[in-house]
PLY file of the C-alpha trace (Angstrom):
ply
format ascii 1.0
element vertex 127
property float x
property float y
property float z
element edge 126
property int vertex1
property int vertex2
end_header
-19.03 -44.39 -24.87
-19.03 -46.88 -22.03
-19.38 -46.09 -18.38
-15.74 -46.87 -17.83
-14.66 -44.25 -20.44
-16.98 -41.60 -18.89
-15.53 -42.47 -15.41
-11.93 -42.19 -16.77
-12.66 -38.80 -18.39
-14.35 -37.62 -15.18
-11.36 -38.70 -13.05
-8.99 -36.96 -15.37
-11.00 -33.69 -15.38
-11.73 -33.67 -11.59
-8.42 -35.28 -10.55
-5.95 -33.50 -12.70
-7.25 -30.58 -14.67
-9.27 -28.68 -12.13
-6.69 -29.02 -9.31
-3.98 -27.92 -11.75
-5.74 -24.63 -12.48
-6.73 -24.14 -8.80
-3.02 -24.50 -7.82
-1.96 -22.15 -10.65
-4.44 -19.46 -9.62
-3.50 -19.72 -5.97
0.22 -19.45 -6.90
-0.49 -16.29 -8.89
-2.50 -14.71 -6.02
0.25 -15.53 -3.48
2.99 -14.16 -5.88
0.97 -10.93 -6.30
0.47 -10.42 -2.57
4.22 -11.09 -1.93
5.17 -8.58 -4.60
2.83 -5.92 -3.00
4.27 -6.61 0.41
8.00 -6.43 -0.56
7.50 -3.28 -2.76
10.07 -0.65 -1.50
8.62 2.57 -0.11
8.88 5.70 -2.24
10.22 7.87 0.65
13.91 6.79 0.73
14.07 7.34 -3.02
12.62 10.84 -2.54
15.14 11.57 0.18
17.98 10.82 -2.20
16.43 12.96 -4.93
15.96 15.93 -2.55
19.59 15.53 -1.40
20.82 15.57 -5.00
18.77 18.70 -5.61
20.26 20.51 -2.62
23.76 19.34 -3.55
23.24 20.58 -7.15
22.01 24.03 -5.87
24.96 24.27 -3.52
27.40 23.34 -6.30
25.90 25.84 -8.66
26.07 28.66 -6.06
29.59 27.91 -4.91
31.15 27.37 -8.32
33.58 30.21 -7.80
36.11 28.81 -10.42
33.94 29.56 -13.37
32.98 33.10 -12.35
29.65 32.73 -14.24
26.12 32.73 -12.91
23.90 30.06 -14.47
20.51 31.70 -13.95
18.29 29.21 -15.89
19.72 26.23 -13.91
19.10 28.00 -10.63
15.62 28.89 -11.60
14.84 25.27 -12.45
16.42 24.06 -9.16
14.39 26.54 -7.11
11.16 25.57 -8.94
11.92 21.87 -8.36
11.88 22.56 -4.51
8.09 22.77 -4.77
7.94 19.04 -5.51
9.30 18.19 -1.97
6.77 19.64 0.39
7.64 17.17 3.11
10.96 18.93 3.45
9.57 22.44 3.43
11.25 23.41 6.71
14.69 22.61 5.41
13.85 24.26 2.06
12.59 27.40 3.77
15.75 27.67 5.88
17.85 27.24 2.86
15.91 29.79 0.91
16.09 32.25 3.72
19.90 31.99 3.77
20.12 32.24 -0.04
20.91 35.77 -1.14
20.68 36.52 -4.82
22.17 39.91 -5.62
22.57 41.48 -9.01
20.69 43.54 -11.52
20.82 41.38 -14.60
17.74 39.69 -15.99
18.39 36.25 -14.63
19.20 37.61 -11.16
15.81 39.30 -11.02
14.02 36.21 -12.36
15.75 33.91 -9.81
14.91 36.39 -6.90
11.27 36.32 -8.07
11.27 32.53 -8.31
12.88 32.34 -4.81
10.08 34.42 -3.39
7.46 32.38 -5.24
8.84 29.15 -3.84
8.92 30.60 -0.27
5.36 31.83 -0.61
4.24 28.42 -1.87
6.02 26.48 0.85
4.76 28.80 3.55
1.21 28.34 2.24
1.29 24.63 2.79
-0.40 23.15 5.84
1.65 21.33 8.47
1.36 17.58 8.28
0 1
1 2
2 3
3 4
4 5
5 6
6 7
7 8
8 9
9 10
10 11
11 12
12 13
13 14
14 15
15 16
16 17
17 18
18 19
19 20
20 21
21 22
22 23
23 24
24 25
25 26
26 27
27 28
28 29
29 30
30 31
31 32
32 33
33 34
34 35
35 36
36 37
37 38
38 39
39 40
40 41
41 42
42 43
43 44
44 45
45 46
46 47
47 48
48 49
49 50
50 51
51 52
52 53
53 54
54 55
55 56
56 57
57 58
58 59
59 60
60 61
61 62
62 63
63 64
64 65
65 66
66 67
67 68
68 69
69 70
70 71
71 72
72 73
73 74
74 75
75 76
76 77
77 78
78 79
79 80
80 81
81 82
82 83
83 84
84 85
85 86
86 87
87 88
88 89
89 90
90 91
91 92
92 93
93 94
94 95
95 96
96 97
97 98
98 99
99 100
100 101
101 102
102 103
103 104
104 105
105 106
106 107
107 108
108 109
109 110
110 111
111 112
112 113
113 114
114 115
115 116
116 117
117 118
118 119
119 120
120 121
121 122
122 123
123 124
124 125
125 126
């Protein structure tokens, strides 16, 4: 190969190939940083989930039209309150106002679960 051919290959590699990969890598880095900066926070989503949980509990308790008590659903809802420690004040106020009366098995289980959730939330440290 002649000097001219080597020079042409060198110009192509250093003038086109290397800058292309540098620009590609820089574009990927900038795109990744932009995606990290525009990622929505998880808190608003958690607020909506907590609100849905509280509405579901309220709907379950105040479903006077059916006349039935859905103990398993209430137990699951009460247990789910443990996953929202940032709203422990609201949860504790709600649990304090919640009165489960009855002598059937699910009433006893739900009362026990209510006390367990209250104890768990009271045991958490303040933020």
